[in-house]
N, C-alpha and C positions, 0 to 999 in steps of 0.2 A: 285456293288450290288444292288439289286430293287425290287420292288413290280411287279409282271410280271403276266399279264392276258393273258390266253391261252384259245381259246375255244375247248375243248377235243374231241369234234365231228369233228372239221377241221383240228386240232391240229396246226392253225394258231395263230399266236400273234394277240391279241385285241390291247393292252396297253402296256407301263411299267413307272414307276415311281419310280424316284430315291429317296434313302432315303432322309429324311431329315437334316438338318446340325445341331449340336448340337447347335449351336447358337438359332438356331430354334425352336428347342425341349425345350430349356430353355424359351424361349420368349412363348412358348403355355402353359408350366407349369405356369409360372407367370400371364398368362391372365386366366388361370383355376383359380386358388387361389384366384386371386384379384375379378375375377367375381363370385366365390362362396359367397364372403360376401355379395355382391349385392343379388343375385339368392335366397339366403337362405331367405330374407325380403320379397320376393315378396308372396301375401297371398296364401293358399293352392287353393284357388277358382281361382286363375288366371294362377296357374301351370295347373291345371286340363283344363283350357279354353285350354291352348295351346294343350295338349294331344290331348282333342279332333278334335283341328284343325289339328291335326297331322293324326289322323284316317283319317280324311276327304280329306286329302294330299296323301295319301296311296292309298284311293280309288280311287281318280280322275288321280292318275299314274300306277294302277294297272299293267297295259300290259308292261309302258316300265320299271317298277322295274322288272316286271317277265321276260321280256326279258333279262336284266342285269344279273339277276340270271343264267339263261338257257345258256347263251353264252359263262360265266366265269366256272361253274362248271359242267354243263351237266345235272342238271337233264330235264326232261322233261316239256314244258310250262305249261301244264293243272297242275302238281305238284309245279310249281313256282307261279302260280295264287292262287292256295292254300296256299301257304304259306304268301302271300301277305295279303290275307282274315284272316290269323289266327294273324297276327299282328294288323290288324286292330281291331278284337275282343280283342286282348290285350289291348289295347289302350283306348278303350271305358271301359273293365273290371275298369281299374285302374282310369281312369277319373272320374267314378262313384264311386268308392269304397274309394279311397285314403283319403278322410277327415274324412271318420270315422275309417278307418284302424291307422291313425296318429293321431287321436283325446286323448288328455290326459285322463288318467284313475285314478278316484278318488278310494282313498282306506280308508277303514274307520279304525280309530287310535283311541287312545286317545286324540291326537293334535287338533287344531282348525281346520286344512287341512293339509292331507296328498295326494300325487299324485304322479303321474308319468307321465313325457313328453317324446315325442320321439323327439329329436335334431339332426340335420343334423350332417354328420361328416366332411365333407370339399370334397376335390377332389378325388374321386373314379376311378381307374382304369382297364378297362376292355380288357382283351387278348382274343380274340374271333375265332370262328372255320369257315372252309370253307361250311360245308355240310348243314347249314340252315343258308346263309350269311345274310340275313336281320331277320329273327324272333330270331335267337341267341343274334344278338346286341338289338334289340327292347326288347326282355324279361329281359336284363339286364339293360339297359339305362332307360327306361321309369319310373317303380318304384322307382330307383336310384335317378333320377331327380325330381320325384315329392316328395322325403322325403326333397329336398330341397338341394341335393348334385350336384356340377358340375361334369362331367365326360369327361375321356379321353378314346380313344379305339383306341386298336391297331389290327387290323383286320389280317386275314390270307392272306400272302404275295401273295397268288393266286385269292384273289377277289377285288382286288384293285377298280375297277368302282361301283361294289356293295357297297364298304365303300363310296366311294365319293356321290353315289346317296342318301344313308343313310344320311347322312353331310347336303345334300341339302333338304331333306324332313324335317329336323328340322328347319334349315334356312327359307323354305319357309313356315312354319308354324308359325314362330314369334317369334322361342326362340332366345334369345341373342346369339351371336357368341361365347362367352366364356363357354355358359352352357354345348355343347356337342361338340367335337372337336376330329378327327378322326387324327390320327399320322402314317405316313408310316416310321416307322423306325425299324431297326436291334435288334437284339436277346440281342446285348450289349447296346443298346440303351435304350431297354426295361427294363433290369436291373436296371438303373441309373435311370427312372422313379420309378419303386417299391421301391428303397432306396429313392428316394426323401421325403426331409421334408413336401414339398408342397402336397404329396399323403398321403392320413390317410389309405387306403384299396384297397385291390385288387381282380377281380373277372376274372376266368378265365375257360373257357369252351375247352376241349381240351385232349389230351393223358395224359397217366399215368406218362409217363416220363417229360411232360411238367409240370405237377402239380406238381409231388415231387420238381423240380427245381423251381417253382414260389415259393411254400410253404416255402422252405429253405430260398429264401431270404426275403419273406416276416416276417419269423417267426425271422430270425436274425433283423429284424428293428422293431420288437415286432407291426405288422400291421394286422388287422385282414383281413382274405381271404376267399371268397368263391370258391371251386372248384367242378366244374361238370366235371369229367372224363370219361372214356370208362366202357364200360359194357360188359359182356358177357352173355345176359338174356337169361333164359330157357322158353320155354313153355312147360310145363309139362302136359301131357294129360292123363286122368285117364282110367281106362277101362270101367267106366260108362259114359265117354262122348260122347257127339252127335258128329259122325264121320263126318259128313259135315261141323259142325261148327267148328273142330278143324284142318280139312285140309284147311278149308278157313282163320283161323287166322294165320295158319304157312305160307300161302302163303303172306297173307298181311301184317304179321309181319317183313318177312323177304326180302321181294323183294319191297318194297317203297323206293323212293331215292336211288335205285340203291343198297340197302342193307347197304348203309353209313349212320347208324344211330346208336348212341350209345345205343339206347333201340330196335333195330330190335330183332328178334327172333333168336338168334345166336345158340342156342343148343334145337331143337326139339326132345324131349323124349317123347316117346309112347310105349305102351306094345308091348311086341317081337311078338305076333301073329298077330299085325295090320301091319307089317313092309311092307309087299308086298304090300297090299292092298293101305295102306297109300301112300307109294312110288308110284305107279300109278296115284292114284288120285291129288296129287301134281305135278308131272310131266306133266299131262293134263294141269293143270293150268300154268303152266310154260311154255309149249309149246303155249300159246295165248297170249304170252308178244310179243310186236311189238318192234323191233329194229330198228332204222332210225335216221333220223334228229330229235334233241329234240325240235326242234321249230315248229314241224309240231303237231296238236292235234291228229292224229292218232299213234303216237308214245308212248308206256307205258313203253319203259323200254331204259333209256339212258345210254352213256359212263360212267366210273367212272370218279372223277373229274381231276384226273392227272395221267402219264405214272408210276410212281415210285409207287403209291398206287395200281394200276392193278399190277403191278410185284408182290408186296409183297405179294398179296391175292394170286397169282399164286403159289409162294414159299411156303406157308401155305398148298395151297390145294395138291401140288405135294409131301411136306413132308408127309403128313397125309395119302396120298395113298400109299406111300412105307411103312407106319405103319400098313398097314392092311384095311383101309378106301376104300370104294368100289365107283366109280364115275358112278352113273346112269345116269344122264343127263347132257348135256353143257360141259364147261371146257376148253374151247377154248378163247384164249385171243389175240386182235389185235389193239396194240396201247393202247389207254384207253378203247376199248370195250371189255368188258368180257360178256360170254354168261352168262345167269342165268343157275346154277350149282347145282346138288344134289349130297350130297355125303350120303351115308349109311354105317354102321358098325364104327361109329364113337366113338370112346372111350376115357376115360382119358387117360393122356400121350399124345396124337397127339394134334397136333397145332391147329387142326379145334375144339378140345375141350377146351384145355387148353386157348388158346388166345383168345383176341378180334380179331374176322374176320370181316373186316370193307368193304364190298361188296356183291354182290349177290352170296353168297355162303350158301346154306341151309343145315343144317348137322343133320342127323337123328341118336338120338341113342335108344335103347332098354332095357325095364327093364322086369325080369320075374315077379315081383311082386312089389306092389306101394310104399311099403317101400325103396326098392331099388331104385325107380324111384325118392323118396324124397332126398336121399342121393345124387343120381347122379345129381339133380339139385341145391344142396346145394354145390357140390363139385367145387367150384370156390373161386379166389381171389377177386373177384369184387361182389359189392354189390349193382346194380341200380335199378333193378326191375326183375321181375317174374309173369308169367302168368299161371294160374291154370284154364284146361277145365274138368268141371264135373257138373253132374247132381245134386249132393249132396253139395249144395252151402253151407248150414250151417255147413257141415263138412270142407270145404274149408277156411270158414271165422275162424274157429278154428286153422286150419294150418297154416293160414296166421302169427301166431304169432311167428311161430317157425322160419322164413325163415329172414335172415339179409338181407333185400333189402330196400332201399326207398320206394318201391311201390309194390304191389301188386294187380294184376287185375286178376277177375274171370271172365270167358268165354267171355274176350275180350283183344284185345290187350293193352301192356303198350304205352300210350301216354301222352304228357303233356296237361295242361289244366290252363288256367289264373286263375280259380277258386281254383286250390287245388296245394299244394306246393309240390315242384318236386326237387328231387337230390337223392344222395346214401350215402353210407358208403364203409369200408374198402378201397379198391383200386379204387371205383367209386369216391372218395373225400367225401367232408363233407358240410356242411351250405345248404341251401335251397332256390330256386325261386321261384317265384311265389306266390300268395295267400297273405293273412296276412303274414305268415312266411317271405316271398321274400321281401315284403317292409320293413321288420324290420330288415333286416341283414345289413345295412347300416346306422344305426342311434345310437347315444349314449342314450340308455334306462336310464334316468335321475330322480333320487328320490327326491322329493321337500317334506319337513315338515315345518310346518308353528305351 
């Protein structure tokens, strides 16, 4: 068994890497734990200086890193460059703000002194996905390292070249080799890492199934974990919404990264009287997508990352059609290539409504009145995010309280931002990444009274 990099455009193998031995894994664990004791003593200003150097390293090698993303998981090169740019933004945000976010906080009491300080936990293990191979790792690793922890990462087995490139970026920026280590390990070995006494916490971004498995192991070992899992986000369009804005948000929210995003617009819920006009307008935008070599700047829609993922999406689409959904556009698959597709008449009980559809499949559900629309939007076991499209912003702000989601976006699509916390609840996981809340996930919040 191995980590295998396959170009989804050509379906040819880029490279493969064998799993590391159990002995080498134990050495990596030991190096990380011993290194943590040194790393935690580095002044916060020094850690921030290294993260600023990391931002420059990412900028300087933007094209090479973008190519590694595109050739491994297929996203258009323009989107891969944007992913690197977002990592640069993240690095500079935390390098500028971490000292304030981690500063001790004085509390007024009757004592001579009372304060809270934020100490690092130790070794933190990250299990990361393939869909944003640089961004997902960076948004976990950067705040975790700045908090004084050392980091181990098991990346997705399909993006080993990106994993090596990320490790190289940290080394080239001056981080000690024990601070960030990537591991080519099996699921069985990953379980060993979670259970290891040298590991204090776990962060996973991935599927609901993987999250449940890791949470079970971490819980058995009484270890903190953060889970950022799947989603079936709704784009709820109110009858008073601006039509063009709604169509644009549905298009951009569903088809970025070929729909392979946990926060994509997976359920588009619109007034029934809008269905035909909305479908035609969305199809017009979908037809403008250019499929081709993702390394070309002209390509705007790449292949899906793996053939098995494309087959699974096809299965969900076909099953929904048999249950009454209507295919209005696209729907053809060849290898990893999946045409941008539109299904209408999608209803609860169909895979396209109930399950997470991870690919370029837009699904329209209609409602007769807004109360029914709200009920449909809330009809999901997931709780990652929702977007509301309406001209009555104040009403939408009040309605935001009623949705059991980690994020509510009004008149824009759901997206992550280093300045704001990100995460979900219910089957979308728990804990937060990014912003002040994210950097405090893996610290010991310590109370001191004098």
